[in-house]
C-alpha positions, -999 to 999 in steps of 0.1 A, spaced: 594 399 -562 560 392 -577 555 366 -604 532 366 -630 516 342 -659 529 348 -693 521 327 -726 548 315 -751 540 321 -787 553 300 -814 576 322 -837 565 301 -868 527 300 -867 520 325 -840 498 300 -819 500 305 -781 507 268 -767 525 274 -734 518 294 -698 548 302 -677 553 318 -644 582 345 -647 593 369 -618 585 407 -629 616 421 -613 638 442 -637 635 425 -670 637 442 -703 641 414 -727 614 387 -734 619 350 -727 626 327 -754 626 290 -751 627 263 -779 600 238 -774 575 218 -794 547 231 -809 519 208 -820 508 228 -848 538 230 -867 550 193 -855 588 204 -849 607 221 -822 602 259 -827 612 291 -807 588 302 -784 588 339 -771 568 353 -746 537 375 -753 519 403 -736 
């Protein structure tokens, strides 16, 4: 399996705050993690972008 780097974007303001290495395997859904957004100044849901 190969891993690739993806960006995590805030679902509220849309800014790309984080990067994460993920395995490229047979994934169909996008990664969703609650993380702190420095622009919204709160914990929000961050989704994997292309």
